[in-house]
Structure formats: C-alpha cells, structure tokens
C-alpha positions as CSV (number, residue, x, y, z in Angstrom):
1,M,5.6,-0.1,-4.7
2,N,6.1,2.6,-7.2
3,F,3.0,4.5,-5.9
4,V,4.2,4.4,-2.3
5,N,7.8,5.7,-3.6
6,F,6.1,8.5,-5.7
7,L,4.2,9.5,-2.5
8,N,7.5,9.6,-0.6
9,Q,8.9,11.6,-3.4
10,L,6.0,13.8,-3.5
11,I,6.4,14.9,0.4
12,A,10.3,15.2,0.0
13,E,10.2,17.4,-3.2
14,S,7.0,19.0,-3.6
15,E,7.0,22.7,-2.0
16,A,3.3,22.6,-2.3
17,V,2.9,19.5,0.1
18,K,6.0,20.5,2.4
19,N,4.5,23.8,3.0
20,N,1.0,22.4,3.9
21,D,0.8,20.3,7.1
22,I,-2.6,18.7,6.4
23,A,-1.2,17.7,2.6
24,I,1.7,16.0,4.6
25,V,-0.8,14.1,7.0
26,V,-3.2,13.0,4.3
27,T,-0.2,12.1,2.0
28,D,1.4,10.0,4.8
29,H,-2.2,8.4,5.5
30,I,-2.5,7.3,1.9
31,R,1.1,6.0,1.8
32,R,0.5,3.8,5.0
33,E,-2.8,2.6,3.7
34,S,-1.4,1.8,0.2
35,E,1.4,-0.3,2.0
36,Y,-1.2,-2.1,4.0
37,F,-3.2,-3.0,1.1
38,I,-0.3,-4.0,-1.0
39,G,0.8,-6.2,1.7
40,I,-2.6,-7.8,2.1
41,V,-2.7,-8.4,-1.6
42,T,0.5,-9.9,-1.8
43,A,0.1,-12.2,1.0
44,A,-3.2,-13.4,-0.9
45,M,-1.9,-13.9,-4.4
46,R,1.4,-15.6,-2.8
47,N,-1.2,-18.1,-1.0
48,Y,-3.3,-18.5,-4.0
49,Y,-0.3,-19.3,-6.2
50,N,1.0,-21.6,-3.7
51,K,-2.6,-23.4,-4.0
52,D,-2.8,-22.7,-0.4
53,C,-5.9,-20.3,-0.9
54,W,-9.0,-20.9,1.4
55,I,-11.1,-20.6,-1.6
56,K,-9.5,-23.8,-3.4
57,R,-9.8,-25.9,-0.3
58,K,-12.3,-28.5,0.0
59,P,-14.8,-28.5,3.0
60,K,-14.1,-31.2,5.5
C-alpha cells in the first residue's frame, strides 16, 4: 500500500497537483484502480497459499 499512500500524499502536499483539477482526477483514478488491483492480488495470493486456488483443484 506504499504506492497508494504516496498518491494520497502527492495530492495533499504537491502544489503542482493541488492546483491542477485534471491531475487530481487522474491521480485519484490511479489510486482507486491500484487499491482494486492490490485487493484482487491479495485475495488470489491468500487463496493460493491456503491451497484453495482453482488452479490447484483437480477436475471432477
């Protein structure tokens, strides 16, 4: 989540971003998509390491 925290800090502290509405929208979008991606990867890895991954299941 360091990248997401960095994006939040960038919006809060960067004058270049704060003064540019488009930069705020784009950075927010990147943050949301990154949070979504991190969530999906975390869930997939949790399933994989719990041996519940669909890839490891034998067909019926």
